[in-house]
GUBA-964821 format. One record per residue (C-alpha): x, y, z; residue number from 1. Coordinates in steps of 0.02 Angstrom, whole numbers, m for minus. Each point is the difference from the previous one (the first is absolute). Example, Ala and Ser with C-alpha at 12.3 -4.5 7.8 and 13.67 -1.06 7.14 Angstrom:
<nodes>
<node><c1>615</c1><c2>m225</c2><c3>390</c3><num>1</num></node>
<node><c1>69</c1><c2>172</c2><c3>m33</c3><num>2</num></node>
</nodes>
This chain:
<nodes>
<node><c1>m1542</c1><c2>78</c2><c3>329</c3><num>1</num></node>
<node><c1>137</c1><c2>m131</c2><c3>1</c3><num>2</num></node>
<node><c1>97</c1><c2>m15</c2><c3>163</c3><num>3</num></node>
<node><c1>172</c1><c2>m79</c2><c3>m12</c3><num>4</num></node>
<node><c1>110</c1><c2>m83</c2><c3>128</c3><num>5</num></node>
<node><c1>110</c1><c2>155</c2><c3>m5</c3><num>6</num></node>
<node><c1>m149</c1><c2>112</c2><c3>40</c3><num>7</num></node>
<node><c1>m33</c1><c2>m101</c2><c3>157</c3><num>8</num></node>
<node><c1>184</c1><c2>4</c2><c3>49</c3><num>9</num></node>
<node><c1>7</c1><c2>189</c2><c3>m18</c3><num>10</num></node>
<node><c1>m159</c1><c2>22</c2><c3>103</c3><num>11</num></node>
<node><c1>69</c1><c2>m105</c2><c3>142</c3><num>12</num></node>
<node><c1>170</c1><c2>84</c2><c3>m6</c3><num>13</num></node>
<node><c1>m81</c1><c2>171</c2><c3>12</c3><num>14</num></node>
<node><c1>m56</c1><c2>m53</c2><c3>174</c3><num>15</num></node>
<node><c1>155</c1><c2>m100</c2><c3>47</c3><num>16</num></node>
<node><c1>153</c1><c2>40</c2><c3>m108</c3><num>17</num></node>
<node><c1>116</c1><c2>m148</c2><c3>m27</c3><num>18</num></node>
<node><c1>148</c1><c2>108</c2><c3>53</c3><num>19</num></node>
<node><c1>m68</c1><c2>m8</c2><c3>178</c3><num>20</num></node>
<node><c1>20</c1><c2>m188</c2><c3>17</c3><num>21</num></node>
<node><c1>135</c1><c2>m68</c2><c3>114</c3><num>22</num></node>
<node><c1>161</c1><c2>m64</c2><c3>m77</c3><num>23</num></node>
<node><c1>m44</c1><c2>m183</c2><c3>36</c3><num>24</num></node>
<node><c1>m171</c1><c2>12</c2><c3>m80</c3><num>25</num></node>
<node><c1>m61</c1><c2>m48</c2><c3>m174</c3><num>26</num></node>
<node><c1>m154</c1><c2>107</c2><c3>m29</c3><num>27</num></node>
<node><c1>m70</c1><c2>47</c2><c3>m171</c3><num>28</num></node>
<node><c1>m53</c1><c2>m95</c2><c3>m155</c3><num>29</num></node>
<node><c1>68</c1><c2>m176</c2><c3>21</c3><num>30</num></node>
<node><c1>m83</c1><c2>m89</c2><c3>m147</c3><num>31</num></node>
<node><c1>m86</c1><c2>59</c2><c3>m158</c3><num>32</num></node>
<node><c1>16</c1><c2>118</c2><c3>m147</c3><num>33</num></node>
<node><c1>m37</c1><c2>182</c2><c3>38</c3><num>34</num></node>
<node><c1>m95</c1><c2>25</c2><c3>m163</c3><num>35</num></node>
<node><c1>m122</c1><c2>m143</c2><c3>32</c3><num>36</num></node>
<node><c1>m183</c1><c2>58</c2><c3>15</c3><num>37</num></node>
<node><c1>m72</c1><c2>m43</c2><c3>171</c3><num>38</num></node>
<node><c1>m165</c1><c2>m97</c2><c3>7</c3><num>39</num></node>
<node><c1>m17</c1><c2>7</c2><c3>189</c3><num>40</num></node>
<node><c1>103</c1><c2>23</c2><c3>158</c3><num>41</num></node>
<node><c1>1</c1><c2>m115</c2><c3>151</c3><num>42</num></node>
<node><c1>59</c1><c2>75</c2><c3>166</c3><num>43</num></node>
<node><c1>84</c1><c2>m111</c2><c3>129</c3><num>44</num></node>
<node><c1>129</c1><c2>m1</c2><c3>140</c3><num>45</num></node>
<node><c1>97</c1><c2>m151</c2><c3>m65</c3><num>46</num></node>
<node><c1>12</c1><c2>m89</c2><c3>m167</c3><num>47</num></node>
<node><c1>m34</c1><c2>m187</c2><c3>10</c3><num>48</num></node>
<node><c1>m58</c1><c2>m134</c2><c3>m121</c3><num>49</num></node>
<node><c1>m177</c1><c2>22</c2><c3>67</c3><num>50</num></node>
<node><c1>10</c1><c2>187</c2><c3>m35</c3><num>51</num></node>
<node><c1>52</c1><c2>m33</c2><c3>m180</c3><num>52</num></node>
<node><c1>m147</c1><c2>m117</c2><c3>m23</c3><num>53</num></node>
<node><c1>m115</c1><c2>131</c2><c3>74</c3><num>54</num></node>
<node><c1>68</c1><c2>129</c2><c3>m122</c3><num>55</num></node>
<node><c1>m38</c1><c2>m117</c2><c3>m146</c3><num>56</num></node>
<node><c1>m175</c1><c2>m34</c2><c3>66</c3><num>57</num></node>
<node><c1>m38</c1><c2>185</c2><c3>16</c3><num>58</num></node>
<node><c1>74</c1><c2>46</c2><c3>m169</c3><num>59</num></node>
<node><c1>145</c1><c2>100</c2><c3>72</c3><num>60</num></node>
<node><c1>165</c1><c2>2</c2><c3>m92</c3><num>61</num></node>
<node><c1>87</c1><c2>109</c2><c3>131</c3><num>62</num></node>
<node><c1>31</c1><c2>m32</c2><c3>184</c3><num>63</num></node>
<node><c1>50</c1><c2>138</c2><c3>120</c3><num>64</num></node>
<node><c1>71</c1><c2>m65</c2><c3>164</c3><num>65</num></node>
<node><c1>81</c1><c2>74</c2><c3>154</c3><num>66</num></node>
<node><c1>134</c1><c2>m134</c2><c3>18</c3><num>67</num></node>
<node><c1>105</c1><c2>m23</c2><c3>m158</c3><num>68</num></node>
<node><c1>m14</c1><c2>m174</c2><c3>m75</c3><num>69</num></node>
<node><c1>184</c1><c2>4</c2><c3>m46</c3><num>70</num></node>
<node><c1>89</c1><c2>65</c2><c3>154</c3><num>71</num></node>
<node><c1>169</c1><c2>m85</c2><c3>m17</c3><num>72</num></node>
<node><c1>89</c1><c2>m41</c2><c3>m161</c3><num>73</num></node>
<node><c1>m50</c1><c2>m150</c2><c3>m105</c3><num>74</num></node>
<node><c1>142</c1><c2>m99</c2><c3>m79</c3><num>75</num></node>
<node><c1>m117</c1><c2>m123</c2><c3>m84</c3><num>76</num></node>
<node><c1>m187</c1><c2>m18</c2><c3>m27</c3><num>77</num></node>
<node><c1>m44</c1><c2>m184</c2><c3>4</c3><num>78</num></node>
<node><c1>m155</c1><c2>m3</c2><c3>109</c3><num>79</num></node>
<node><c1>88</c1><c2>m73</c2><c3>151</c3><num>80</num></node>
<node><c1>m85</c1><c2>121</c2><c3>121</c3><num>81</num></node>
<node><c1>m154</c1><c2>110</c2><c3>9</c3><num>82</num></node>
<node><c1>86</c1><c2>157</c2><c3>m64</c3><num>83</num></node>
<node><c1>69</c1><c2>m87</c2><c3>m154</c3><num>84</num></node>
<node><c1>m167</c1><c2>m85</c2><c3>m36</c3><num>85</num></node>
<node><c1>m89</c1><c2>168</c2><c3>12</c3><num>86</num></node>
<node><c1>125</c1><c2>80</c2><c3>m119</c3><num>87</num></node>
<node><c1>m26</c1><c2>m139</c2><c3>m127</c3><num>88</num></node>
<node><c1>m189</c1><c2>8</c2><c3>12</c3><num>89</num></node>
<node><c1>m5</c1><c2>189</c2><c3>m10</c3><num>90</num></node>
<node><c1>107</c1><c2>m1</c2><c3>m158</c3><num>91</num></node>
<node><c1>m102</c1><c2>m140</c2><c3>m78</c3><num>92</num></node>
<node><c1>m162</c1><c2>97</c2><c3>26</c3><num>93</num></node>
<node><c1>74</c1><c2>173</c2><c3>m37</c3><num>94</num></node>
<node><c1>m37</c1><c2>66</c2><c3>174</c3><num>95</num></node>
<node><c1>98</c1><c2>154</c2><c3>53</c3><num>96</num></node>
<node><c1>54</c1><c2>7</c2><c3>183</c3><num>97</num></node>
<node><c1>41</c1><c2>161</c2><c3>93</c3><num>98</num></node>
<node><c1>58</c1><c2>18</c2><c3>181</c3><num>99</num></node>
<node><c1>m6</c1><c2>158</c2><c3>106</c3><num>100</num></node>
<node><c1>91</c1><c2>m41</c2><c3>160</c3><num>101</num></node>
<node><c1>117</c1><c2>107</c2><c3>107</c3><num>102</num></node>
<node><c1>m33</c1><c2>151</c2><c3>m111</c3><num>103</num></node>
<node><c1>m184</c1><c2>m12</c2><c3>51</c3><num>104</num></node>
<node><c1>52</c1><c2>m30</c2><c3>181</c3><num>105</num></node>
<node><c1>99</c1><c2>161</c2><c3>3</c3><num>106</num></node>
<node><c1>m121</c1><c2>129</c2><c3>m73</c3><num>107</num></node>
<node><c1>m107</c1><c2>101</c2><c3>119</c3><num>108</num></node>
<node><c1>m164</c1><c2>m67</c2><c3>m73</c3><num>109</num></node>
<node><c1>63</c1><c2>m179</c2><c3>m4</c3><num>110</num></node>
<node><c1>m19</c1><c2>m160</c2><c3>98</c3><num>111</num></node>
<node><c1>23</c1><c2>67</c2><c3>177</c3><num>112</num></node>
<node><c1>m116</c1><c2>149</c2><c3>m29</c3><num>113</num></node>
<node><c1>m138</c1><c2>m118</c2><c3>m56</c3><num>114</num></node>
<node><c1>24</c1><c2>m96</c2><c3>163</c3><num>115</num></node>
<node><c1>m13</c1><c2>164</c2><c3>96</c3><num>116</num></node>
<node><c1>m162</c1><c2>44</c2><c3>m89</c3><num>117</num></node>
<node><c1>m75</c1><c2>m168</c2><c3>46</c3><num>118</num></node>
<node><c1>42</c1><c2>31</c2><c3>183</c3><num>119</num></node>
<node><c1>m64</c1><c2>179</c2><c3>m4</c3><num>120</num></node>
<node><c1>162</c1><c2>92</c2><c3>39</c3><num>121</num></node>
<node><c1>7</c1><c2>189</c2><c3>m14</c3><num>122</num></node>
<node><c1>145</c1><c2>123</c2><c3>m21</c3><num>123</num></node>
<node><c1>103</c1><c2>m133</c2><c3>m88</c3><num>124</num></node>
<node><c1>183</c1><c2>19</c2><c3>m48</c3><num>125</num></node>
<node><c1>132</c1><c2>m117</c2><c3>m71</c3><num>126</num></node>
<node><c1>85</c1><c2>m90</c2><c3>144</c3><num>127</num></node>
<node><c1>176</c1><c2>m7</c2><c3>m74</c3><num>128</num></node>
<node><c1>37</c1><c2>124</c2><c3>m139</c3><num>129</num></node>
<node><c1>107</c1><c2>m54</c2><c3>m146</c3><num>130</num></node>
<node><c1>172</c1><c2>79</c2><c3>12</c3><num>131</num></node>
<node><c1>126</c1><c2>46</c2><c3>m135</c3><num>132</num></node>
<node><c1>m140</c1><c2>11</c2><c3>m128</c3><num>133</num></node>
<node><c1>m3</c1><c2>188</c2><c3>m32</c3><num>134</num></node>
<node><c1>111</c1><c2>119</c2><c3>m97</c3><num>135</num></node>
<node><c1>11</c1><c2>189</c2><c3>m4</c3><num>136</num></node>
<node><c1>21</c1><c2>77</c2><c3>m171</c3><num>137</num></node>
<node><c1>99</c1><c2>162</c2><c3>m4</c3><num>138</num></node>
<node><c1>12</c1><c2>96</c2><c3>m163</c3><num>139</num></node>
<node><c1>30</c1><c2>179</c2><c3>m59</c3><num>140</num></node>
<node><c1>m117</c1><c2>87</c2><c3>m121</c3><num>141</num></node>
<node><c1>m11</c1><c2>175</c2><c3>m76</c3><num>142</num></node>
<node><c1>m136</c1><c2>94</c2><c3>94</c3><num>143</num></node>
<node><c1>m122</c1><c2>12</c2><c3>m145</c3><num>144</num></node>
<node><c1>7</c1><c2>m187</c2><c3>m35</c3><num>145</num></node>
<node><c1>m22</c1><c2>m56</c2><c3>181</c3><num>146</num></node>
<node><c1>m186</c1><c2>m37</c2><c3>m12</c3><num>147</num></node>
<node><c1>16</c1><c2>m107</c2><c3>m157</c3><num>148</num></node>
<node><c1>141</c1><c2>m107</c2><c3>73</c3><num>149</num></node>
<node><c1>m83</c1><c2>m16</c2><c3>170</c3><num>150</num></node>
<node><c1>m168</c1><c2>m51</c2><c3>m75</c3><num>151</num></node>
<node><c1>84</c1><c2>m129</c2><c3>m113</c3><num>152</num></node>
<node><c1>79</c1><c2>m81</c2><c3>153</c3><num>153</num></node>
<node><c1>m167</c1><c2>1</c2><c3>91</c3><num>154</num></node>
<node><c1>m83</c1><c2>m80</c2><c3>m150</c3><num>155</num></node>
<node><c1>132</c1><c2>m137</c2><c3>2</c3><num>156</num></node>
<node><c1>m46</c1><c2>m43</c2><c3>181</c3><num>157</num></node>
<node><c1>118</c1><c2>106</c2><c3>105</c3><num>158</num></node>
<node><c1>m53</c1><c2>119</c2><c3>138</c3><num>159</num></node>
<node><c1>m106</c1><c2>m110</c2><c3>114</c3><num>160</num></node>
<node><c1>20</c1><c2>17</c2><c3>188</c3><num>161</num></node>
<node><c1>m130</c1><c2>m97</c2><c3>99</c3><num>162</num></node>
<node><c1>m172</c1><c2>54</c2><c3>m60</c3><num>163</num></node>
<node><c1>69</c1><c2>156</c2><c3>m86</c3><num>164</num></node>
<node><c1>52</c1><c2>12</c2><c3>m181</c3><num>165</num></node>
<node><c1>90</c1><c2>131</c2><c3>m104</c3><num>166</num></node>
<node><c1>126</c1><c2>27</c2><c3>141</c3><num>167</num></node>
<node><c1>162</c1><c2>90</c2><c3>m41</c3><num>168</num></node>
<node><c1>120</c1><c2>132</c2><c3>65</c3><num>169</num></node>
<node><c1>85</c1><c2>140</c2><c3>m99</c3><num>170</num></node>
<node><c1>138</c1><c2>122</c2><c3>40</c3><num>171</num></node>
<node><c1>87</c1><c2>130</c2><c3>m108</c3><num>172</num></node>
<node><c1>182</c1><c2>16</c2><c3>m50</c3><num>173</num></node>
<node><c1>117</c1><c2>16</c2><c3>m148</c3><num>174</num></node>
<node><c1>72</c1><c2>m136</c2><c3>m109</c3><num>175</num></node>
<node><c1>156</c1><c2>15</c2><c3>m110</c3><num>176</num></node>
<node><c1>56</c1><c2>m96</c2><c3>m153</c3><num>177</num></node>
<node><c1>98</c1><c2>18</c2><c3>m161</c3><num>178</num></node>
<node><c1>m55</c1><c2>m83</c2><c3>m163</c3><num>179</num></node>
<node><c1>128</c1><c2>m71</c2><c3>m123</c3><num>180</num></node>
<node><c1>m13</c1><c2>m9</c2><c3>m189</c3><num>181</num></node>
<node><c1>m104</c1><c2>m160</c2><c3>3</c3><num>182</num></node>
<node><c1>m139</c1><c2>83</c2><c3>102</c3><num>183</num></node>
<node><c1>m163</c1><c2>84</c2><c3>m46</c3><num>184</num></node>
<node><c1>m29</c1><c2>94</c2><c3>163</c3><num>185</num></node>
<node><c1>m173</c1><c2>57</c2><c3>55</c3><num>186</num></node>
<node><c1>80</c1><c2>156</c2><c3>75</c3><num>187</num></node>
<node><c1>176</c1><c2>72</c2><c3>m8</c3><num>188</num></node>
<node><c1>131</c1><c2>6</c2><c3>m139</c3><num>189</num></node>
<node><c1>119</c1><c2>m135</c2><c3>m56</c3><num>190</num></node>
<node><c1>171</c1><c2>20</c2><c3>79</c3><num>191</num></node>
<node><c1>m57</c1><c2>125</c2><c3>132</c3><num>192</num></node>
<node><c1>m34</c1><c2>m30</c2><c3>185</c3><num>193</num></node>
<node><c1>m184</c1><c2>34</c2><c3>28</c3><num>194</num></node>
<node><c1>m89</c1><c2>37</c2><c3>164</c3><num>195</num></node>
<node><c1>m185</c1><c2>m44</c2><c3>1</c3><num>196</num></node>
<node><c1>m127</c1><c2>37</c2><c3>139</c3><num>197</num></node>
<node><c1>m70</c1><c2>m172</c2><c3>42</c3><num>198</num></node>
<node><c1>m120</c1><c2>m84</c2><c3>119</c3><num>199</num></node>
<node><c1>58</c1><c2>m149</c2><c3>102</c3><num>200</num></node>
<node><c1>m144</c1><c2>m125</c2><c3>m5</c3><num>201</num></node>
<node><c1>m16</c1><c2>m143</c2><c3>126</c3><num>202</num></node>
<node><c1>m129</c1><c2>m139</c2><c3>m15</c3><num>203</num></node>
<node><c1>m19</c1><c2>m167</c2><c3>90</c3><num>204</num></node>
<node><c1>m41</c1><c2>m158</c2><c3>m98</c3><num>205</num></node>
<node><c1>m5</c1><c2>m189</c2><c3>20</c3><num>206</num></node>
<node><c1>165</c1><c2>m76</c2><c3>m56</c3><num>207</num></node>
<node><c1>m85</c1><c2>m120</c2><c3>m120</c3><num>208</num></node>
<node><c1>m63</c1><c2>142</c2><c3>m112</c3><num>209</num></node>
<node><c1>171</c1><c2>82</c2><c3>m15</c3><num>210</num></node>
<node><c1>19</c1><c2>m39</c2><c3>m186</c3><num>211</num></node>
<node><c1>m175</c1><c2>63</c2><c3>m39</c3><num>212</num></node>
<node><c1>29</c1><c2>164</c2><c3>92</c3><num>213</num></node>
<node><c1>172</c1><c2>20</c2><c3>m81</c3><num>214</num></node>
<node><c1>m77</c1><c2>m16</c2><c3>m173</c3><num>215</num></node>
<node><c1>m136</c1><c2>127</c2><c3>42</c3><num>216</num></node>
<node><c1>128</c1><c2>121</c2><c3>71</c3><num>217</num></node>
<node><c1>114</c1><c2>m8</c2><c3>m151</c3><num>218</num></node>
<node><c1>m145</c1><c2>21</c2><c3>m122</c3><num>219</num></node>
<node><c1>m69</c1><c2>153</c2><c3>92</c3><num>220</num></node>
<node><c1>164</c1><c2>84</c2><c3>45</c3><num>221</num></node>
<node><c1>59</c1><c2>133</c2><c3>m123</c3><num>222</num></node>
<node><c1>186</c1><c2>m37</c2><c3>21</c3><num>223</num></node>
<node><c1>94</c1><c2>m123</c2><c3>m111</c3><num>224</num></node>
<node><c1>88</c1><c2>m68</c2><c3>155</c3><num>225</num></node>
<node><c1>m107</c1><c2>32</c2><c3>153</c3><num>226</num></node>
<node><c1>87</c1><c2>m21</c2><c3>167</c3><num>227</num></node>
<node><c1>m92</c1><c2>m114</c2><c3>122</c3><num>228</num></node>
<node><c1>35</c1><c2>m115</c2><c3>146</c3><num>229</num></node>
<node><c1>m97</c1><c2>m143</c2><c3>81</c3><num>230</num></node>
<node><c1>37</c1><c2>m7</c2><c3>187</c3><num>231</num></node>
<node><c1>m46</c1><c2>m161</c2><c3>95</c3><num>232</num></node>
<node><c1>m107</c1><c2>34</c2><c3>154</c3><num>233</num></node>
<node><c1>m11</c1><c2>m97</c2><c3>162</c3><num>234</num></node>
<node><c1>m178</c1><c2>62</c2><c3>30</c3><num>235</num></node>
<node><c1>m133</c1><c2>m131</c2><c3>22</c3><num>236</num></node>
<node><c1>m130</c1><c2>0</c2><c3>m138</c3><num>237</num></node>
<node><c1>m168</c1><c2>34</c2><c3>82</c3><num>238</num></node>
<node><c1>m97</c1><c2>m89</c2><c3>m139</c3><num>239</num></node>
<node><c1>103</c1><c2>m159</c2><c3>m10</c3><num>240</num></node>
<node><c1>53</c1><c2>m127</c2><c3>131</c3><num>241</num></node>
<node><c1>m62</c1><c2>m150</c2><c3>96</c3><num>242</num></node>
<node><c1>m141</c1><c2>m20</c2><c3>125</c3><num>243</num></node>
<node><c1>m130</c1><c2>122</c2><c3>65</c3><num>244</num></node>
<node><c1>m28</c1><c2>79</c2><c3>169</c3><num>245</num></node>
<node><c1>m162</c1><c2>85</c2><c3>51</c3><num>246</num></node>
<node><c1>m128</c1><c2>21</c2><c3>138</c3><num>247</num></node>
<node><c1>m166</c1><c2>m79</c2><c3>41</c3><num>248</num></node>
<node><c1>m143</c1><c2>123</c2><c3>22</c3><num>249</num></node>
<node><c1>m23</c1><c2>m63</c2><c3>178</c3><num>250</num></node>
<node><c1>105</c1><c2>m109</c2><c3>113</c3><num>251</num></node>
<node><c1>m39</c1><c2>m186</c2><c3>m3</c3><num>252</num></node>
<node><c1>31</c1><c2>m140</c2><c3>123</c3><num>253</num></node>
<node><c1>148</c1><c2>m107</c2><c3>m56</c3><num>254</num></node>
<node><c1>m93</c1><c2>m165</c2><c3>m6</c3><num>255</num></node>
<node><c1>m153</c1><c2>75</c2><c3>m82</c3><num>256</num></node>
<node><c1>110</c1><c2>83</c2><c3>m130</c3><num>257</num></node>
<node><c1>92</c1><c2>m163</c2><c3>m38</c3><num>258</num></node>
<node><c1>m167</c1><c2>m87</c2><c3>m17</c3><num>259</num></node>
<node><c1>m58</c1><c2>133</c2><c3>m123</c3><num>260</num></node>
<node><c1>161</c1><c2>m21</c2><c3>m100</c3><num>261</num></node>
<node><c1>m26</c1><c2>m188</c2><c3>m3</c3><num>262</num></node>
<node><c1>m174</c1><c2>24</c2><c3>m72</c3><num>263</num></node>
<node><c1>45</c1><c2>140</c2><c3>m122</c3><num>264</num></node>
<node><c1>143</c1><c2>m98</c2><c3>m78</c3><num>265</num></node>
<node><c1>m81</c1><c2>m172</c2><c3>22</c3><num>266</num></node>
<node><c1>153</c1><c2>m62</c2><c3>94</c3><num>267</num></node>
<node><c1>8</c1><c2>m181</c2><c3>55</c3><num>268</num></node>
<node><c1>119</c1><c2>41</c2><c3>143</c3><num>269</num></node>
<node><c1>84</c1><c2>159</c2><c3>62</c3><num>270</num></node>
<node><c1>169</c1><c2>m25</c2><c3>81</c3><num>271</num></node>
<node><c1>39</c1><c2>143</c2><c3>119</c3><num>272</num></node>
<node><c1>108</c1><c2>52</c2><c3>146</c3><num>273</num></node>
<node><c1>m70</c1><c2>17</c2><c3>176</c3><num>274</num></node>
<node><c1>m135</c1><c2>131</c2><c3>19</c3><num>275</num></node>
<node><c1>62</c1><c2>167</c2><c3>68</c3><num>276</num></node>
<node><c1>m160</c1><c2>32</c2><c3>100</c3><num>277</num></node>
<node><c1>m25</c1><c2>171</c2><c3>m78</c3><num>278</num></node>
<node><c1>m121</c1><c2>64</c2><c3>m133</c3><num>279</num></node>
<node><c1>47</c1><c2>0</c2><c3>m184</c3><num>280</num></node>
<node><c1>0</c1><c2>170</c2><c3>m85</c3><num>281</num></node>
<node><c1>153</c1><c2>14</c2><c3>m114</c3><num>282</num></node>
<node><c1>15</c1><c2>m143</c2><c3>m123</c3><num>283</num></node>
<node><c1>148</c1><c2>m44</c2><c3>m111</c3><num>284</num></node>
<node><c1>m15</c1><c2>m132</c2><c3>m135</c3><num>285</num></node>
<node><c1>87</c1><c2>m71</c2><c3>m152</c3><num>286</num></node>
<node><c1>m66</c1><c2>m118</c2><c3>m132</c3><num>287</num></node>
<node><c1>103</c1><c2>m157</c2><c3>m24</c3><num>288</num></node>
<node><c1>164</c1><c2>m29</c2><c3>92</c3><num>289</num></node>
<node><c1>25</c1><c2>149</c2><c3>115</c3><num>290</num></node>
<node><c1>118</c1><c2>m59</c2><c3>137</c3><num>291</num></node>
<node><c1>132</c1><c2>127</c2><c3>m55</c3><num>292</num></node>
<node><c1>m119</c1><c2>139</c2><c3>56</c3><num>293</num></node>
<node><c1>m24</c1><c2>m55</c2><c3>181</c3><num>294</num></node>
<node><c1>127</c1><c2>125</c2><c3>67</c3><num>295</num></node>
<node><c1>m75</c1><c2>139</c2><c3>m106</c3><num>296</num></node>
<node><c1>m174</c1><c2>m37</c2><c3>68</c3><num>297</num></node>
<node><c1>70</c1><c2>12</c2><c3>176</c3><num>298</num></node>
<node><c1>91</c1><c2>164</c2><c3>m37</c3><num>299</num></node>
<node><c1>m159</c1><c2>74</c2><c3>m75</c3><num>300</num></node>
<node><c1>m98</c1><c2>m40</c2><c3>158</c3><num>301</num></node>
<node><c1>m119</c1><c2>m131</c2><c3>m71</c3><num>302</num></node>
<node><c1>m107</c1><c2>m96</c2><c3>123</c3><num>303</num></node>
<node><c1>m9</c1><c2>m149</c2><c3>m118</c3><num>304</num></node>
<node><c1>94</c1><c2>m55</c2><c3>m156</c3><num>305</num></node>
<node><c1>m95</c1><c2>m112</c2><c3>m119</c3><num>306</num></node>
<node><c1>93</c1><c2>m95</c2><c3>m136</c3><num>307</num></node>
<node><c1>53</c1><c2>m177</c2><c3>m44</c3><num>308</num></node>
<node><c1>142</c1><c2>m126</c2><c3>m4</c3><num>309</num></node>
<node><c1>73</c1><c2>43</c2><c3>171</c3><num>310</num></node>
<node><c1>132</c1><c2>m126</c2><c3>55</c3><num>311</num></node>
<node><c1>10</c1><c2>m71</c2><c3>175</c3><num>312</num></node>
<node><c1>135</c1><c2>120</c2><c3>61</c3><num>313</num></node>
<node><c1>m91</c1><c2>151</c2><c3>m73</c3><num>314</num></node>
<node><c1>m128</c1><c2>m18</c2><c3>139</c3><num>315</num></node>
<node><c1>135</c1><c2>40</c2><c3>129</c3><num>316</num></node>
<node><c1>40</c1><c2>169</c2><c3>m79</c3><num>317</num></node>
<node><c1>m146</c1><c2>107</c2><c3>65</c3><num>318</num></node>
<node><c1>29</c1><c2>m28</c2><c3>187</c3><num>319</num></node>
<node><c1>m179</c1><c2>60</c2><c3>30</c3><num>320</num></node>
<node><c1>28</c1><c2>160</c2><c3>m99</c3><num>321</num></node>
<node><c1>m116</c1><c2>m51</c2><c3>m141</c3><num>322</num></node>
<node><c1>m123</c1><c2>m142</c2><c3>m26</c3><num>323</num></node>
<node><c1>52</c1><c2>m108</c2><c3>m147</c3><num>324</num></node>
<node><c1>m136</c1><c2>m86</c2><c3>m101</c3><num>325</num></node>
<node><c1>37</c1><c2>m120</c2><c3>m143</c3><num>326</num></node>
<node><c1>m158</c1><c2>m21</c2><c3>m104</c3><num>327</num></node>
<node><c1>78</c1><c2>m99</c2><c3>m142</c3><num>328</num></node>
<node><c1>83</c1><c2>50</c2><c3>m164</c3><num>329</num></node>
<node><c1>m145</c1><c2>m38</c2><c3>m117</c3><num>330</num></node>
<node><c1>m128</c1><c2>72</c2><c3>121</c3><num>331</num></node>
<node><c1>91</c1><c2>166</c2><c3>11</c3><num>332</num></node>
<node><c1>11</c1><c2>17</c2><c3>m190</c3><num>333</num></node>
<node><c1>m167</c1><c2>m73</c2><c3>m55</c3><num>334</num></node>
<node><c1>m78</c1><c2>169</c2><c3>m39</c3><num>335</num></node>
<node><c1>137</c1><c2>41</c2><c3>m126</c3><num>336</num></node>
<node><c1>m118</c1><c2>m62</c2><c3>m135</c3><num>337</num></node>
<node><c1>m114</c1><c2>146</c2><c3>42</c3><num>338</num></node>
<node><c1>143</c1><c2>122</c2><c3>m33</c3><num>339</num></node>
<node><c1>27</c1><c2>m77</c2><c3>m172</c3><num>340</num></node>
<node><c1>m186</c1><c2>6</c2><c3>m35</c3><num>341</num></node>
<node><c1>m19</c1><c2>183</c2><c3>50</c3><num>342</num></node>
<node><c1>147</c1><c2>53</c2><c3>m108</c3><num>343</num></node>
<node><c1>m48</c1><c2>m101</c2><c3>m154</c3><num>344</num></node>
<node><c1>m186</c1><c2>41</c2><c3>3</c3><num>345</num></node>
<node><c1>46</c1><c2>184</c2><c3>15</c3><num>346</num></node>
<node><c1>105</c1><c2>m17</c2><c3>m158</c3><num>347</num></node>
<node><c1>m111</c1><c2>m125</c2><c3>m92</c3><num>348</num></node>
<node><c1>m176</c1><c2>21</c2><c3>73</c3><num>349</num></node>
<node><c1>m89</c1><c2>m115</c2><c3>m125</c3><num>350</num></node>
<node><c1>127</c1><c2>m140</c2><c3>m7</c3><num>351</num></node>
<node><c1>m17</c1><c2>m177</c2><c3>67</c3><num>352</num></node>
<node><c1>97</c1><c2>m7</c2><c3>163</c3><num>353</num></node>
<node><c1>m29</c1><c2>m148</c2><c3>117</c3><num>354</num></node>
<node><c1>46</c1><c2>m40</c2><c3>179</c3><num>355</num></node>
<node><c1>68</c1><c2>m176</c2><c3>20</c3><num>356</num></node>
<node><c1>m116</c1><c2>m109</c2><c3>102</c3><num>357</num></node>
<node><c1>141</c1><c2>m117</c2><c3>51</c3><num>358</num></node>
<node><c1>84</c1><c2>15</c2><c3>169</c3><num>359</num></node>
<node><c1>184</c1><c2>m24</c2><c3>m39</c3><num>360</num></node>
<node><c1>56</c1><c2>6</c2><c3>182</c3><num>361</num></node>
<node><c1>108</c1><c2>m157</c2><c3>23</c3><num>362</num></node>
<node><c1>m20</c1><c2>6</c2><c3>190</c3><num>363</num></node>
<node><c1>m148</c1><c2>m77</c2><c3>90</c3><num>364</num></node>
<node><c1>m42</c1><c2>m13</c2><c3>185</c3><num>365</num></node>
<node><c1>m60</c1><c2>m149</c2><c3>101</c3><num>366</num></node>
</nodes>
């Protein structure tokens, strides 16, 4: 079986849809033709010149990374910096490069959840739910066609609430309309006002699948001109957002817990606020740069918030309400390669998928 670059892209986007990336991000296929057959895949956190050489050595013509190689726009490609040199070399050797970044950060089984699993957290939930990401579809269907229209919307991806699927609400009423000479009405007569017993159908869906659900609705609906509305919701989306909060099975001493974190993530140095002199039970965390979630961790009652890239003044925010621990950006995201591996081996169980053996962390400790 031939696996193409596009096959790999679709498998990764099934886990972390590109529509979930932040506006500043540049996730997705960055280099390469989608129709190119893949000889092997190399998994890494960053793309560097050493990574490209490793891909060549291992016979891989596709690299999947967490951090996008091309993050900001390129106005020229002359080899004057590492990014440009990597682009040139990848093109010369026909190596496709794919990045799954903030879209993988924001899914419930993404970067932060893998951190939580390494720590052994239970009863985990997303720390800060993504807002303004859901819509409610409202449409009106003749009673006998309700099931067909509803199931078509479910098949298109609508109707998920938390761990439940096929969620909808129906209520009964009467719709009126009058068809003109250009119509071919499903019910009623041309030129006459018609009253039809209808079911009002309501279904929640992610905003990014609106077009897909619209197409499914129109194809399944018996009317020539079905009436429907998409209503923006302010609800948080329980399956998408940043960070994770959960509980340890048993309370742990602060210093012993920090020491365990240091060992688990192989951290050269943990920067943290003053100890609170209380056991750790509720843990909040976020892979990568999580300073924006400090207040949320406090509001959710976390004993400790583990993330990276805290600035000097960030350490003043907690005022002894939560213990801040900065374990390093690379260290917090290093297990992302395992997420890629699990997803791709599930889709392509007999394909050559390699973990990079190169530590791309640019930070070292004395």
